[in-house]
N, C-alpha and C positions, 0 to 999 in steps of 0.2 A: 612275693610281696611288693617288690619294686614296680612291677607292671601294674599292680592295683593302684599304687600311688600315682603312676603316670596317667592311668585312666581317670582317676578322680580329679587330678589337677586339670587335665584336658577337659573333662566334663564341666568342671566349675567355670573355667574360662569361656567355654562355648556358651554356657547358660548366662554368664554375665554379659557376654557380647550380644547374644540374641535378645536378652531382656532390655538392655540399654537401647539397642536399635529400635525395638518395639516401642519403648517408652518415648523416645525422642521423636520418632516419626508420627506417633499418635497424639502427642501433647504439644508439639511446636509446629509453627507454620513452615511448610516445606519451602526450601530455597530462601529462607529469611534468617539472617544471623541475629542472635540474641547474646548480648554480653553476659557471660557466666562468671568468670573470674577476671575482673578488670585487668586489661593489659596483658593477659596471659591466654585465656581460652574463651572462645565463643561457642555457642551451640548453633550449628548451621546444618539442619537436616537436609539431606539431598540424596539422590540416587546416582550411582556411578555405574555406567554401562561398560566401563573398561577395567583394566587392571591398574597397577600403580601409575600415577600421573596420566590416567585415562588411556594408557596404551591398549591397543586392540579394541578401541571403543566400538560399540555396536556389533560385536562379534560374540554373542552369548554362547553359542555352541562350542566354539574354540576355547573360550574361557572355562566353560563347564568341563570340557575334556582335560584341560590343563589342571584344573582343581582336583579332579579325580586322580590323575596321574601323580600330582604332587602329594596328595594324601597317601596314595599307595607307596610312593617312594619313601616318605617319612616313616610309614609303618614298617617298611622293609629295613630301614636304618635302625629301627628300634631293636634289632637283633644285637646290637652293641650297647644296649641300654644297661647302665650300672650306676646306681646312685652312690655307691661306695668308691668305685675305681674312677669313674668319669662323671662326677656330678654336674659340671658345667655343660658338657656335651649332652647329658641325659635331660637336664632341665631345659636346655635349648631345644632339643627335639620335641619335648612336651609342649613348650610354648608355640613352636612352629606348627605342630600338629593342630593345636587348638585354633590358631589363626587361620590355617588352611581350611579346616572344617567349618569354622564360623562364616567365612566368606563363601565357601562352597554351598552352604545351605541357602544363602541369599541368591547365588547365581542360579541354583536349580529351582527354588520355590518362589522367587520374586521376579516377575517379568520385567519390572522396571530397573533391575540391577541391584548391586550391592548398596546397602544403606550406610551412608557415612554421616557423621554428625559433629565431629570434633574439628575445630578450626583454631589455629594459632592466631590470637588477636594481634600479636606483635609482628606477624608475618602473614597477612591475609591472602597473599598470592600462593602460599604453600597449599598443596592439595588437602582437602578435607578428608578425614580418616575416621576409623572406628577402633574398637577394642581389639578386634581380630587382626587388623593391620598392625597395631602396636605389638601384639603377641608374636606375630610372624617376624617383624623386624627385630625385636629384641631376641627372639629365639635364634634367628639366623646369625645375628651378631655374636651370641654366646657360642654357637657352633664354630664360627670362624675364629674367634679368639682361642678356643680350645685346639682346633686343628693347627693354627699358626704357631701357637706358643707352648702348648702343653703336650700335644701328641708326639710320642717318641718313635714313630714308625718310619721305616725306610720308604721313601716315595716310590721306589721301583716296584714294591709289592702291589701297587695299584694297577700296574701295567698288565695287559694280557700276556700269557706265557710266551706267545710267539714273538713278542717285542723284547723280551728279556734275553740278555746274553747268557749263553749256556757255558758251563765249566766242563772241559773234556775229561780230565783226570784230576785226582787229588793234588798232584804235583805240578800240573800244567797251569799256565796262565789262562785268563778268560779269553774267549774267542774274540 
């Protein structure tokens, strides 16, 4: 049941992301900011051919590959998905997945790049972004908070076996 909830939330955010992108790119002048909420948000539809802050600009194939790898990684991490035991982590993965898929759709199907449209009116030099970007950032922040403050695992367990020190006998010290 938890995976169904994850899938529904992911689908809902991807649909919200794609429909808002379509609406704003279709109904507003491209590369022209319109005050939406005074002193807070502007609508500024534009295409971004790069990643965050236009990194890897004009490298669509590399960004498509990163998007597919990122989606696959998040799907792999869903093996630890548990709304009861790890809600912050699980909802964070769900939002990160929605954001990654939302921008991956743009990278693959829109030759002009990812559609961005939200601009901070109080900080116009901050990059324009979209719902998928917001989902991804909030999701990653939730995962980071969980891992840093709530996860009770020994960090050594994440190392490959060859990097771990081995115990010789029950009474012996560690190597």
